[in-house]
C-alpha positions as CSV (number, residue, x, y, z in Angstrom):
1,M,-48.5,20.4,-110.3
2,V,-49.3,23.7,-108.4
3,K,-46.2,25.2,-107.0
4,L,-46.0,26.3,-103.4
5,T,-46.1,29.9,-102.4
6,D,-44.5,31.9,-99.6
7,I,-48.1,32.9,-98.4
8,A,-49.2,29.3,-98.3
9,V,-46.1,28.3,-96.3
10,R,-46.6,31.1,-93.8
11,N,-50.3,30.3,-93.4
12,W,-49.5,26.6,-92.7
13,I,-46.9,27.7,-90.0
14,T,-49.5,30.0,-88.5
15,A,-52.0,27.2,-88.3
16,G,-49.5,25.1,-86.6
17,N,-50.7,21.7,-87.9
18,P,-47.9,19.2,-88.5
19,I,-47.2,18.6,-92.2
20,T,-45.3,15.5,-93.3
21,G,-44.7,16.8,-96.8
22,K,-46.0,19.4,-99.3
23,S,-44.3,18.9,-102.6
24,D,-43.1,21.8,-104.7
25,G,-42.2,19.5,-107.5
26,G,-38.8,18.1,-108.6
27,G,-38.3,16.5,-105.2
28,L,-38.5,19.8,-103.1
29,T,-40.7,19.2,-100.1
30,F,-41.9,21.4,-97.2
31,T,-42.4,19.8,-93.8
32,L,-43.6,21.2,-90.5
33,S,-42.9,19.4,-87.2
34,A,-45.3,19.2,-84.3
35,H,-42.9,21.7,-82.5
36,G,-43.4,24.3,-85.3
37,R,-40.0,23.7,-87.1
38,A,-40.4,24.4,-90.8
39,S,-37.8,22.9,-93.2
40,W,-37.2,22.2,-96.8
41,T,-36.2,18.6,-97.8
42,F,-35.0,17.2,-101.2
43,R,-36.4,13.7,-101.8
44,Y,-35.0,11.5,-104.4
45,S,-34.1,7.9,-105.2
46,I,-30.7,6.5,-106.1
47,G,-29.8,2.9,-106.6
48,G,-33.4,1.9,-106.0
49,K,-33.4,3.4,-102.6
50,R,-35.4,6.4,-101.4
51,R,-33.2,9.2,-99.9
52,E,-33.7,12.6,-98.3
53,L,-31.4,15.7,-98.0
54,T,-32.2,18.4,-95.6
55,L,-31.7,21.7,-97.3
56,G,-32.5,24.1,-94.5
57,N,-35.2,25.8,-92.3
58,F,-37.8,28.4,-93.3
59,P,-37.7,31.3,-93.2
60,A,-33.8,31.5,-93.1
61,L,-33.9,29.5,-96.3
62,T,-36.5,31.1,-98.6
63,L,-38.7,29.2,-101.1
64,A,-36.7,30.7,-104.0
65,R,-33.4,29.6,-102.5
66,A,-34.7,26.2,-101.6
67,R,-35.7,25.6,-105.3
68,K,-32.3,26.5,-106.4
69,L,-30.6,24.1,-104.0
70,A,-33.0,21.4,-105.0
71,R,-32.2,21.9,-108.7
72,A,-28.5,21.6,-107.9
73,A,-29.1,18.4,-105.9
74,R,-31.1,16.9,-108.7
75,S,-28.2,17.6,-111.1
76,R,-25.9,15.6,-108.7
77,V,-28.4,12.7,-108.6
78,D,-28.7,12.7,-112.4
79,A,-24.8,12.6,-112.6
80,G,-24.8,9.4,-110.3
81,F,-23.9,11.0,-107.0
82,D,-25.6,10.9,-103.7
83,P,-26.0,14.5,-102.3
84,A,-27.0,13.3,-98.8
85,L,-23.9,11.2,-98.6
86,E,-21.8,14.1,-99.8
87,K,-23.2,16.4,-97.3
88,R,-22.4,13.9,-94.5
89,S,-18.9,13.6,-95.7
90,R,-18.5,17.4,-95.7
91,I,-19.8,17.6,-92.2
92,E,-17.4,14.8,-91.0
93,E,-14.4,16.6,-92.6
94,S,-15.4,19.8,-91.0
95,L,-15.7,18.3,-87.6
96,K,-12.4,16.5,-88.1
97,A,-10.7,19.9,-89.0
98,E,-12.2,21.5,-85.8
99,R,-10.7,18.7,-83.7
100,R,-7.3,19.2,-85.2
101,C,-5.5,21.2,-82.5
102,T,-2.1,22.8,-83.0
103,V,1.0,21.8,-81.1
104,T,0.7,25.0,-79.1
105,A,-2.9,24.1,-78.0
106,L,-1.9,20.6,-77.1
107,A,1.2,21.9,-75.2
108,S,-1.0,24.3,-73.2
109,D,-3.4,21.5,-72.2
110,W,-0.5,19.1,-71.4
111,Y,1.4,21.7,-69.3
112,T,-1.7,22.8,-67.4
113,R,-2.9,19.3,-66.6
114,T,0.2,17.3,-66.0
115,I,3.2,19.5,-65.5
116,V,1.9,22.4,-63.2
117,P,0.3,20.1,-60.6
118,K,3.3,17.8,-60.4
119,W,6.5,19.8,-61.1
120,K,7.5,22.4,-58.6
121,H,9.8,24.2,-61.1
122,H,7.3,23.9,-64.0
123,A,8.3,27.3,-65.2
124,K,11.5,25.8,-66.6
125,V,9.5,23.4,-68.7
126,K,7.5,26.3,-70.1
127,Q,10.7,28.2,-70.8
128,V,12.0,25.4,-73.0
129,L,8.7,25.1,-74.8
130,D,8.3,28.8,-75.4
131,S,11.9,29.5,-76.4
132,H,12.8,26.4,-78.4
133,V,9.9,24.1,-79.3
134,L,6.9,26.2,-80.1
135,P,8.5,28.8,-82.3
136,I,9.4,26.0,-84.7
137,I,6.4,23.6,-84.6
138,G,3.8,25.4,-82.4
139,R,1.5,26.3,-85.4
140,L,1.5,22.8,-86.9
141,P,-1.5,20.6,-86.3
142,A,-0.4,18.1,-83.7
143,E,-1.3,15.2,-85.8
144,D,0.8,16.4,-88.8
145,V,4.0,16.6,-86.8
146,K,6.6,14.2,-88.2
147,P,9.9,13.0,-86.9
148,S,11.6,15.4,-89.3
149,D,10.0,18.2,-87.3
150,I,11.3,16.9,-84.1
151,D,14.8,16.7,-85.7
152,R,14.4,20.4,-86.8
153,V,13.7,21.5,-83.2
154,L,16.7,19.5,-81.8
155,D,19.1,20.8,-84.7
156,S,18.1,24.4,-83.9
157,I,19.0,24.0,-80.3
158,L,22.2,22.2,-80.9
159,R,23.4,24.9,-83.4
160,K,23.3,27.2,-80.4
161,G,25.6,24.9,-78.5
162,A,22.8,24.2,-75.9
163,R,23.2,20.4,-75.4
164,T,21.5,20.2,-72.0
165,V,18.4,22.2,-73.4
166,A,18.3,19.8,-76.4
167,N,18.0,16.8,-74.0
168,D,15.3,18.7,-72.0
169,A,13.5,19.6,-75.1
170,L,13.5,16.0,-76.4
171,A,12.1,14.7,-73.0
172,H,9.4,17.3,-73.0
173,M,8.3,16.6,-76.6
174,K,8.2,12.8,-75.9
175,S,6.0,13.4,-72.9
176,L,3.9,16.0,-74.7
177,F,3.0,13.8,-77.7
178,A,2.5,10.7,-75.5
179,Y,-0.1,12.8,-73.8
180,G,-1.7,13.6,-77.1
181,R,-1.7,9.9,-78.2
182,K,-3.2,8.7,-74.9
183,R,-6.1,11.1,-75.5
184,R,-6.6,10.0,-79.0
185,I,-5.7,13.5,-80.4
186,I,-2.9,12.0,-82.4
187,E,-2.3,8.4,-83.5
188,H,1.6,8.4,-83.4
189,N,4.3,10.0,-81.2
190,P,6.7,11.6,-83.6
191,A,9.4,11.8,-80.9
192,A,9.2,8.2,-79.7
193,D,12.1,6.9,-81.7
194,F,14.6,9.7,-80.7
195,N,17.1,9.2,-77.9
196,L,19.9,11.3,-76.2
197,N,22.2,10.5,-79.1
198,D,19.9,12.5,-81.3
199,A,19.8,15.4,-78.9
200,G,22.6,16.6,-76.6
201,G,24.0,13.2,-75.8
202,K,24.8,11.8,-72.4
203,E,25.6,14.5,-70.0
204,N,28.6,14.2,-67.7
205,P,28.7,16.2,-64.6
206,R,30.4,19.6,-65.1
207,A,33.5,20.4,-63.2
208,R,34.2,23.9,-64.3
209,A,35.0,26.3,-61.5
210,L,36.7,29.7,-61.9
211,S,39.8,30.2,-59.8
212,R,40.5,33.3,-57.7
213,E,42.7,34.7,-60.6
214,E,40.0,34.0,-63.2
215,L,37.4,35.8,-61.1
216,G,39.6,38.8,-61.0
217,K,40.1,38.8,-64.8
218,L,36.3,38.3,-65.2
219,F,35.5,41.3,-63.1
220,T,38.0,43.4,-65.0
221,A,36.5,42.4,-68.3
222,M,33.0,43.1,-67.1
223,K,34.0,46.7,-66.0
224,K,35.4,47.2,-69.5
225,T,32.2,46.0,-71.2
226,P,30.0,49.0,-71.8
227,N,26.9,47.2,-72.9
228,L,26.9,44.8,-69.8
229,G,25.2,47.3,-67.5
230,H,25.9,47.9,-63.9
231,E,22.7,46.0,-62.8
232,N,23.9,42.9,-64.5
233,F,27.4,43.3,-63.0
234,L,25.8,43.6,-59.5
235,T,23.6,40.6,-60.2
236,F,26.5,38.4,-61.1
237,L,28.4,39.5,-57.9
238,L,25.3,38.6,-55.9
239,L,25.0,35.1,-57.5
240,L,28.6,34.5,-56.4
241,A,28.4,36.1,-53.0
242,L,25.1,34.5,-52.0
243,C,25.8,31.0,-53.5
244,V,22.2,30.8,-54.7
245,R,20.7,29.4,-57.8
246,K,19.9,31.8,-60.7
247,G,16.2,31.3,-60.5
248,E,16.1,32.0,-56.8
249,L,17.8,35.4,-57.2
250,V,16.0,36.7,-60.3
251,A,12.6,36.1,-58.6
252,A,13.5,37.6,-55.3
253,R,11.2,40.2,-53.8
254,W,12.3,43.1,-51.6
255,V,9.8,41.9,-48.8
256,E,12.1,38.9,-48.3
257,F,15.1,41.1,-47.3
258,E,16.0,42.7,-44.0
259,L,18.9,44.7,-45.1
260,D,19.5,46.5,-41.7
261,A,19.6,43.1,-40.0
262,G,21.6,41.5,-42.9
263,I,19.2,38.6,-43.6
264,W,17.5,37.3,-46.8
265,R,14.6,35.1,-45.8
266,L,14.3,32.9,-48.9
267,P,10.9,31.0,-48.8
268,E,10.6,27.4,-49.4
269,S,8.2,28.0,-52.3
270,R,11.2,29.2,-54.4
271,T,14.0,26.8,-53.4
272,K,14.9,23.7,-55.3
273,T,15.0,21.6,-52.0
274,A,11.6,22.9,-50.9
275,S,13.2,24.2,-47.6
276,A,13.2,27.8,-46.5
277,L,16.6,29.3,-45.8
278,D,17.7,32.4,-43.9
279,I,20.8,33.7,-45.8
280,P,23.1,36.0,-43.9
281,L,24.0,39.1,-45.9
282,A,27.7,40.3,-45.6
283,P,28.3,44.2,-45.7
284,P,29.4,44.2,-49.3
285,V,26.3,42.3,-50.3
286,V,24.1,44.8,-48.4
287,K,25.9,47.6,-50.3
288,W,25.2,45.9,-53.8
289,L,21.6,45.2,-52.9
290,R,21.0,48.9,-51.9
291,E,22.5,49.9,-55.2
292,L,20.0,47.6,-57.0
293,K,17.1,49.0,-55.0
294,V,17.7,52.3,-56.7
295,F,17.6,50.7,-60.1
296,A,14.4,48.8,-59.1
297,A,12.6,52.2,-58.9
298,G,9.9,51.0,-56.5
299,S,9.4,47.5,-58.1
300,E,8.4,44.7,-55.7
301,Y,11.2,42.7,-57.4
302,V,14.9,43.1,-56.7
303,L,15.4,42.5,-60.4
304,P,12.3,43.8,-62.2
305,A,11.6,42.9,-65.8
306,R,13.1,45.3,-68.3
307,T,10.7,44.6,-71.1
308,R,7.0,43.8,-71.0
309,S,6.7,40.1,-70.9
310,K,3.9,37.6,-70.3
311,R,6.4,35.0,-69.2
312,Y,8.2,36.7,-66.3
313,P,7.2,39.7,-64.1
314,H,10.9,39.9,-63.1
315,L,14.2,39.6,-64.9
316,S,14.3,36.7,-67.3
317,P,17.0,34.1,-66.4
318,D,18.0,34.1,-70.1
319,T,18.9,37.8,-69.7
320,L,21.9,36.8,-67.6
321,N,23.1,34.3,-70.2
322,A,22.9,36.9,-72.9
323,A,24.7,39.5,-70.8
324,M,27.5,37.1,-70.0
325,S,28.0,36.3,-73.6
326,R,28.8,40.0,-74.3
327,V,31.8,39.9,-71.9
328,K,35.0,39.2,-73.8
329,H,37.0,37.8,-70.9
330,G,39.2,35.4,-72.7
331,L,38.8,32.6,-70.2
332,E,38.0,29.0,-70.7
333,H,34.3,28.5,-71.5
334,F,32.0,28.6,-68.5
335,T,28.3,29.0,-67.9
336,V,26.4,31.2,-65.5
337,H,25.6,28.1,-63.5
338,D,29.3,27.5,-63.1
339,L,29.5,30.6,-60.9
340,R,27.7,28.6,-58.2
341,R,30.3,25.8,-58.4
342,S,33.0,28.4,-58.3
343,A,31.6,29.8,-55.1
344,R,31.6,26.4,-53.5
345,T,35.2,25.8,-54.6
346,Q,36.3,29.1,-53.2
347,L,34.5,28.5,-49.9
348,A,36.6,25.2,-49.6
349,A,39.7,27.2,-50.4
350,L,38.9,29.7,-47.6
351,G,38.8,26.8,-45.1
352,V,35.0,26.6,-44.8
353,S,34.0,23.2,-43.5
354,R,32.0,20.9,-45.8
355,E,28.8,21.0,-43.9
356,V,28.8,24.8,-43.6
357,A,29.7,25.2,-47.3
358,E,27.0,22.8,-48.3
359,R,24.4,24.7,-46.2
360,C,25.6,28.0,-47.8
361,L,24.5,26.4,-51.1
362,N,21.2,25.2,-49.5
363,H,22.3,21.6,-50.1
364,K,20.8,19.0,-47.8
365,L,23.5,17.0,-45.9
366,R,23.7,13.5,-47.2
367,G,23.1,10.2,-45.6
368,I,22.5,9.6,-41.9
369,E,24.0,13.0,-41.2
370,G,21.3,14.7,-43.1
371,V,18.7,12.9,-41.0
372,Y,20.1,13.6,-37.5
373,N,22.0,16.9,-38.1
374,T,19.3,19.6,-38.5
375,H,21.6,22.4,-37.3
376,D,21.2,25.4,-39.5
377,Y,24.8,26.7,-39.2
378,F,23.5,30.4,-39.5
379,D,26.4,31.9,-37.5
380,E,28.9,29.8,-39.2
381,R,27.5,30.7,-42.6
382,R,27.6,34.4,-41.8
383,Q,31.3,34.1,-40.9
384,A,31.9,32.1,-44.1
385,L,29.9,34.3,-46.5
386,T,31.4,37.5,-44.9
387,L,34.9,36.2,-45.7
388,W,33.8,35.2,-49.3
389,A,32.1,38.5,-50.0
390,G,35.2,40.3,-48.7
391,L,37.3,38.4,-51.2
392,L,34.9,39.3,-54.0
393,D,34.8,42.9,-53.1
394,A,38.6,43.1,-53.2
395,L,38.8,41.4,-56.6
396,V,36.3,43.9,-58.0
397,D,38.4,46.8,-56.8
398,G,41.7,45.1,-57.7
399,R,42.9,45.3,-54.1
400,E,45.3,42.8,-52.5
401,W,43.4,40.6,-50.2
402,N,45.2,38.3,-47.8
403,V,43.4,36.5,-45.0
404,I,44.1,33.5,-42.9
405,P,41.6,30.7,-43.9
406,I,39.0,29.8,-41.3
407,A,40.3,26.4,-40.7
408,S,43.8,27.8,-40.0
409,R,42.5,30.5,-37.7
410,Q,40.5,27.9,-35.7
411,A,43.6,25.7,-35.4
């Protein structure tokens, strides 16, 4: 049989007439479609059935290379294998590998499509994922995650003593993998059989609040902690004096403040209750804010980020937790969030009425009162927060501070 040549093949392509098959011998065949696509095919029989294996297109696959591939395919046929079936299996495995997304990729899709549109405080979900879940299982293919991997995540969090975070992480992982299963990305949810007993356990409402004496000891310890930093010290004072949540303060912008008028206009987009609140600023608070403005060095944020971070353009909430852990205060354990409860407790001790104290914390009044009583109590809150900030300022300086509680003065 006369072998094919490169010149002949190129002439056929130039002529443009369709060719169903020009044999080079040994099963290697040249074909030319009506659309001018030139390709090499290996034709063979196995088990009494005629089969074809596409080797590639000319000129990307040269005649010499096509002959080599055809000889290799013939060897597989002689050994009892079906090269076309083997090629299809390789393609399917390759496609399957491409579809295997990592936990990080799955989490990104889940977060973007289901969390961001529905959760106002979706950044908290991302914080748990980025800090505790993805560093451990983020690189694993989602379909390869086992219950033991879920257990590793929870164990890592619990060893840090963060029971509440462990519960949150478990809830997020259950939802994440349920999302992957619903979309046929994975077959099983590796977190499905876990419950609160495997994470942080049932959480009882916390009741820790620092007394006036404990606050004084805390401030003394803070001033003696060289690696705390004056910015952090001022931030803790503001958390107490303003009665706000940690996330509301760290994301605050200077444009929200009217320091001369003594008002912080906290927008509804950054409050847990989705209600805007004008917060009166007592003189000590204005003084502390002006000090922070010097540290901010022109930043739009009251508490700008201290390192380059893709997560936060402002101070990370975790920074305050780390800063507090450096203070050797010797007090019974408390968290940064307990400072807010401490503020509410001290407001009550200062004779501030329940409805005014609740509005100081931007809590909605409960029941029928919350429906009909829409009074903002701004003047009353200014009086209460000024009294409270004065106490804090005295505790910082170690001064004696005696004042008649509001309720007693009104009586």
